[in-house]
Structures are given as structure tokens and as C-alpha cells.
C-alpha distance (Angstrom), angle and dihedral (degrees) to the residues before:
residue distance angle dihedral
M1 . . .
T2 3.77 . .
A3 3.74 121.9 .
F4 3.71 114.8 -124.9
L5 3.70 102.0 -161.8
R6 3.84 104.6 149.8
P7 3.83 110.6 115.2
A8 3.82 112.4 -123.5
R9 3.75 117.0 -142.0
R10 3.78 113.5 -124.3
R11 3.74 109.0 -123.0
V12 3.75 122.9 -129.5
L13 3.80 141.6 178.9
V14 3.82 120.7 -127.7
G15 3.79 100.5 -161.5
G16 3.76 123.4 -138.3
V17 3.85 132.3 102.8
G18 3.79 88.6 -45.1
L19 3.82 123.6 45.2
A20 3.72 122.9 -149.8
T21 3.79 140.1 -179.1
A22 3.83 96.1 -127.8
A23 3.71 132.6 61.5
F24 3.75 91.9 -117.9
G25 3.79 96.8 41.5
G26 3.79 128.7 97.5
V27 3.81 93.2 45.3
A28 3.73 98.4 119.8
A29 3.82 93.2 47.6
F30 3.81 94.4 63.7
R31 3.81 98.5 30.0
A32 3.76 91.9 92.2
M33 3.77 95.4 54.0
A34 3.81 92.2 44.7
G35 3.71 91.2 49.7
A36 3.80 90.7 53.5
Q37 3.76 87.9 58.2
G38 3.82 93.3 49.8
L39 3.78 92.3 -105.3
T40 3.83 129.9 118.0
T41 3.73 138.9 -167.8
R42 3.80 132.3 -150.5
T43 3.74 133.3 -169.8
R44 3.82 129.1 -164.9
T45 3.85 122.4 -171.7
G46 3.76 133.7 -167.0
L47 3.75 146.1 150.5
A48 3.83 122.9 -85.1
F49 3.73 138.5 140.0
G50 3.76 89.3 21.1
T51 3.82 93.3 -63.7
T52 3.89 141.8 69.0
V53 3.77 116.8 -76.1
A54 3.80 126.5 -166.3
L55 3.88 134.1 -168.9
T56 3.78 119.8 -164.0
V57 3.76 123.6 -171.4
A58 3.77 130.7 -177.1
G59 3.84 134.9 -170.5
P60 3.80 147.9 102.1
E61 3.90 97.5 -77.2
P62 3.84 110.5 64.9
S63 3.79 89.1 170.5
A64 3.86 84.8 74.4
F65 3.73 96.8 52.0
D66 3.93 101.3 78.6
A67 3.74 93.4 54.6
A68 3.87 92.7 44.4
L69 3.77 92.4 49.2
S70 3.83 91.0 47.3
D71 3.77 90.2 52.2
G72 3.78 90.7 49.2
F73 3.73 91.8 53.9
A74 3.80 92.8 43.8
E75 3.94 86.9 56.6
I76 3.85 88.5 51.9
R77 3.82 93.0 52.0
G78 3.78 91.0 47.4
V79 3.75 90.9 53.9
E80 3.81 90.2 47.3
D81 3.80 92.5 50.2
A82 3.78 90.2 53.5
A83 3.84 104.1 39.5
S84 3.75 117.6 4.0
L85 3.79 117.9 118.4
F86 3.78 85.7 -160.6
R87 3.80 89.8 70.5
A88 3.79 113.8 69.2
T89 3.81 93.1 -156.7
S90 3.83 95.1 50.1
A91 3.77 119.5 126.5
L92 3.79 89.5 -117.9
N93 3.84 93.0 55.5
R94 3.74 89.1 48.1
L95 3.80 89.6 52.0
N96 3.74 92.1 50.7
R97 3.79 94.0 47.9
A98 3.84 95.2 48.3
G99 3.82 100.8 29.2
H100 3.79 90.8 -130.3
L101 3.83 138.6 53.3
V102 3.80 129.5 -163.1
A103 3.74 120.3 -150.2
P104 3.76 96.5 7.0
P105 3.83 116.7 -160.7
S106 3.83 115.6 -99.7
H107 3.76 93.7 -114.4
L108 3.78 90.0 60.5
T109 3.71 96.1 46.5
T110 3.83 91.2 46.9
L111 3.88 91.2 50.7
L112 3.79 93.4 44.3
R113 3.81 95.2 46.2
F114 3.87 89.2 52.4
A115 3.79 91.0 45.9
L116 3.80 94.7 52.4
D117 3.69 91.3 44.9
L118 3.77 92.6 50.3
A119 3.83 89.1 47.8
A120 3.79 89.9 56.3
R121 3.84 92.7 47.4
T122 3.76 93.5 49.6
G123 3.78 96.7 43.7
G124 3.71 91.8 -114.1
A125 3.83 97.2 -50.8
F126 3.74 84.4 121.5
D127 3.73 110.5 50.3
P128 3.87 128.6 167.3
T129 3.71 91.5 -160.1
V130 3.82 97.6 69.7
Q131 3.86 90.0 102.9
P132 3.77 94.3 105.4
L133 3.75 90.1 66.5
W134 3.86 92.9 60.6
P135 3.84 98.9 73.4
V136 3.80 91.9 40.3
W137 3.80 91.5 56.3
A138 3.89 95.7 36.9
E139 3.87 92.2 51.2
A140 3.75 94.2 45.2
A141 3.82 90.7 48.4
A142 3.83 90.8 49.8
R143 3.83 86.3 58.6
G144 3.88 89.7 49.9
E145 3.85 90.0 -110.1
R146 3.77 143.3 105.4
P147 3.87 119.2 -115.7
D148 3.78 112.7 -86.0
P149 3.86 115.0 -118.4
V150 3.70 94.2 -105.9
S151 3.75 93.7 57.0
L152 3.70 92.8 47.5
R153 3.85 91.6 48.3
R154 3.80 88.2 52.6
A155 3.82 93.8 48.9
T156 3.81 96.6 46.0
A157 3.89 88.7 48.9
R158 3.79 86.2 66.6
I159 3.80 92.3 51.3
G160 3.87 121.0 97.1
W161 3.75 129.6 115.0
R162 3.84 90.3 -144.5
K163 3.87 84.9 67.7
V164 3.83 87.5 75.4
S165 3.76 121.5 82.2
L166 3.75 116.2 -164.7
L167 3.78 102.1 -167.0
P168 3.84 133.0 170.7
G169 3.77 105.4 -70.5
R170 3.81 98.0 -6.9
I171 3.75 146.2 54.7
V172 3.81 122.0 -140.2
L173 3.79 127.2 -168.1
E174 3.83 126.3 -165.0
P175 3.81 113.7 -113.4
G176 3.80 112.3 -76.3
T177 3.88 93.2 18.6
A178 3.76 119.9 128.0
V179 3.85 127.2 180.0
T180 3.79 132.0 -143.7
L181 3.83 122.4 -170.5
N182 3.81 93.2 -179.7
A183 3.91 90.7 115.5
L184 3.87 88.3 60.8
I185 3.81 111.1 24.5
Q186 3.86 98.3 83.5
G187 3.81 95.0 47.4
Y188 3.86 89.7 47.1
A189 3.75 90.7 48.5
A190 3.79 89.6 53.8
D191 3.78 88.3 54.5
R192 3.79 92.2 51.5
V193 3.79 94.0 46.8
M194 3.81 93.9 48.5
A195 3.80 92.1 48.8
S196 3.83 90.3 51.0
L197 3.78 91.9 50.5
H198 3.81 90.8 50.9
A199 3.83 88.8 50.2
R200 3.91 86.3 59.1
G201 3.81 90.0 50.2
I202 3.81 95.8 -103.5
T203 3.72 108.1 148.0
D204 3.80 99.6 167.1
A205 3.82 115.2 59.9
F206 3.73 145.8 134.6
V207 3.76 116.9 -150.3
D208 3.83 123.8 -163.6
T209 3.86 113.2 -177.9
G210 3.77 91.5 150.2
E211 3.74 86.4 -72.5
F212 3.82 120.6 55.2
G213 3.77 144.6 -114.6
A214 3.79 131.4 174.9
A215 3.83 136.5 -174.5
G216 3.71 132.6 -179.0
T217 3.78 116.5 -17.5
H218 3.76 143.3 -69.6
A219 3.77 119.3 -70.8
D220 3.80 87.5 -100.0
A221 3.86 90.2 55.2
T222 3.76 96.2 -111.0
P223 3.75 116.8 131.3
W224 3.78 124.2 -100.3
R225 3.87 112.9 -107.8
L226 3.81 127.6 -156.6
G227 3.79 118.8 -153.3
I228 3.86 118.0 -151.2
A229 3.81 110.2 -142.0
D230 3.88 119.2 -125.4
P231 3.80 100.4 -116.3
R232 3.82 90.6 -144.7
A233 3.91 92.5 48.6
P234 3.85 104.7 24.0
D235 3.77 92.2 -177.9
T236 3.86 88.5 64.4
L237 3.74 132.3 61.7
A238 3.82 127.7 -112.1
A239 3.87 94.1 -173.3
V240 3.81 144.5 -12.1
I241 3.75 127.9 -131.5
E242 3.77 107.1 -145.7
P243 2.95 123.4 -154.9
F244 3.70 97.9 20.4
T245 3.82 120.9 -163.1
G246 3.73 129.7 148.2
F247 3.80 120.9 25.3
A248 3.75 138.0 -42.9
A249 3.82 136.8 -175.7
T250 3.73 132.4 -172.6
S251 3.80 129.8 -156.5
G252 3.69 119.5 -169.8
D253 3.74 145.4 163.5
Y254 3.81 91.2 -125.3
S255 3.86 97.8 62.6
M256 3.78 96.1 78.0
S257 3.80 125.2 -10.0
F258 3.76 140.0 174.4
S259 3.86 94.9 -145.8
P260 3.78 134.6 39.5
D261 3.79 91.7 -123.4
R262 3.90 88.5 59.0
I263 3.81 89.7 -129.4
D264 3.84 88.2 123.7
H265 3.83 114.8 44.2
H266 3.72 142.3 147.4
I267 3.89 97.7 -81.3
F268 3.82 109.5 86.1
D269 3.72 133.4 -161.3
P270 3.86 100.7 -131.7
A271 3.78 90.4 -147.6
T272 3.76 97.9 55.5
G273 3.82 105.3 21.1
R274 3.72 87.7 -129.8
S275 3.84 132.8 102.1
P276 3.76 117.7 -87.3
K277 3.82 115.9 -109.2
G278 3.78 131.6 -140.6
V279 3.80 105.2 42.7
A280 3.83 121.9 75.0
S281 3.91 96.0 -171.0
V282 3.77 141.2 -7.4
T283 3.88 125.4 -156.6
V284 3.85 117.8 -167.1
T285 3.75 125.9 -173.0
A286 3.73 115.4 -157.9
P287 3.79 142.2 160.5
T288 3.84 89.6 -101.2
G289 3.80 134.6 34.0
L290 3.73 91.8 -129.6
L291 3.76 94.4 56.7
A292 3.78 92.5 44.0
D293 3.76 92.3 50.2
G294 3.82 94.6 48.0
L295 3.75 95.0 44.7
S296 3.75 93.4 50.2
T297 3.80 93.6 55.0
S298 3.80 90.6 44.2
C299 3.83 90.7 52.4
M300 3.79 92.8 52.8
V301 3.81 88.1 57.5
L302 3.80 97.2 38.3
G303 3.91 94.4 47.2
L304 3.77 128.4 -144.5
E305 3.77 106.4 -45.7
R306 3.75 100.7 37.3
G307 3.78 92.0 39.5
R308 3.70 92.5 55.5
A309 3.74 91.9 48.2
L310 3.82 89.4 51.8
V311 3.78 93.9 51.3
A312 3.84 91.8 45.3
R313 3.81 87.3 63.3
H314 3.73 92.0 62.9
P315 3.82 115.9 74.1
G316 3.81 115.9 -129.8
C317 3.77 93.9 19.0
A318 3.78 128.9 117.9
V319 3.84 134.3 -179.7
R320 3.81 137.7 -151.4
F321 3.77 120.7 -165.9
I322 3.72 127.5 -162.9
D323 3.76 113.1 -162.8
K324 3.86 126.3 -139.7
T325 3.72 112.5 -94.0
């Protein structure tokens, strides 16, 4: 069995005169029309969370764009410093290595508090302590195998959101516990970026941190549009959300997998240590990126009926499932 561990970027449309299949595409196509109306747009891209991120802003005052975009990327770096597993020096990595952390940064406590609350609300279907499963699956896949039952049992015995104590001024993990916030961090970053843009007076923006946020419209007054990738042909679209405002997150079996048939992928059922079956992808729209991100992962584990029931309990949220085929 071959390990397929390359992350696949989720494709989106950013509506306007020109359509594109990336969040930062299509800018040149509508710049001429926007310029004729006295409006401009600017996009800045970078690397974060192990992928490409892009921030697009539009409006009549381009002199404000550079500062706003710099603030947005500063927010992303702050979130990475606190909770990214891709950054060896992050507070989360230090917590996992030591088993405890004194004076944790506010981003980490906010994310962890949300994660533990969501774990309780989903009966453990969402669990931030599934991190011990990752090396078990990655190492087995590198050998062309699946993990043996003993290794899986040992890893799942280390899972349990109640093994995390979020105390005033410190975080403590039970021995053997490790935390991942990868199912939340990109949605949370989208929240932070959008808030920083609004603080600079930017009311029209499209944020792609790996999950998505949109406010206002394009510079040409057309609505933002978000395309949902077909999980079996990720370069094509299964649906389009139009107009798109607020936040959206997608979880899917195609983003990172341990097998070419996508039966084994990066989303784990905490109860079994294996990937949930039945759903190929889930897209959730929500008032915040953090909520959208957490619900989309939860729905992958819960499946169609229980996932829909979960989302229905959250005002302002909607869910789109794509079944495995």
C-alpha cells in the first residue's frame, strides 16, 4: 500500500467577471472593470499551516491595503506560533513534548477550550487528542501497510479529551496524551484575519487560510462565490455557494490519505482509530470560521444523520455532504 500524504488544496471560485479555481485567482480579469469604477483590489499570498494562504481585499482606498494585509498575516503568524504542529517551536508542540504548559498564549487556550467543549457536545466524535494516531498511520503507510491491531489499540488508549486539563494559567496533559488542533486552526485563523481587516476599515475581503471567509463583495460589486471541490475529481466543482459571505470549512477524505482508495485518511474516528466511512466530504458554513471548521470534522465522524442533527443545533449554520462513490 502506498502512502498518499500530499495535501490537496481545496478549489474555490472567487466570483466576479472572471472565474477562477483558486481563492486568489481571477483578480486580473475583473481589475479593469473595478478600476473604471474607482475601486481596486489587492491579493497577498504566503505559506502557513503547511499550505498556501491568500488574502484579498477590495475598496476605494488602496493606500490602506498594505497595512491591512500585513495585519492579516501577522494574525496568521500569531496563530501558528501558538497552535501549529507545523512549527516546532509552537506552544502546542511544547505542550505535547512536556505534557504541561505554564502561561499558555491566548490563541491556544481559546482553541483548546473550544475543542474540549465541542468534544463534550459531540460525545467525543470530535476529539483533540487523536494526535497519537498520526505517527501510527504514517509509519505503517510508509511501509506499505496498515497499522496492526495492537498498535491501534495502544494509540486509541491514549485518546480521550478528558485527559486534558485546561486550568487557570496552565494546561496539563495526562501521560501519553498529545493534542492536535489542526481541525480548528485554519478556521480560527480566518476569523482572526477577518477581524484584523475590519479593524483597518476593510469591508470587502476574501480570506483563504485553508478554510474560507468572505465579507462584502468584489470591487466590481459582484458577490463572492465559493466552489466546493468534487472529492473524486478535486480539480472540478461539485457545487457553488453564491453569494458567499461569512465562513466555510470543508473536511474530506481526499485532502490527505494513507491509501489510494481513500479508505484510510487523515480524519480519525477517536473510538476506533480508523477513518470514518460513508462520507467523502463535508462543507459547513457558519458565522465563524472556528465553528465551521470544528463542525465539518465532527460531521465526517458522525456521518449524515447525526452530522445534520449536530449542525441544526447551531443557528446560522448549514451543511453539505458528499457521499462516497
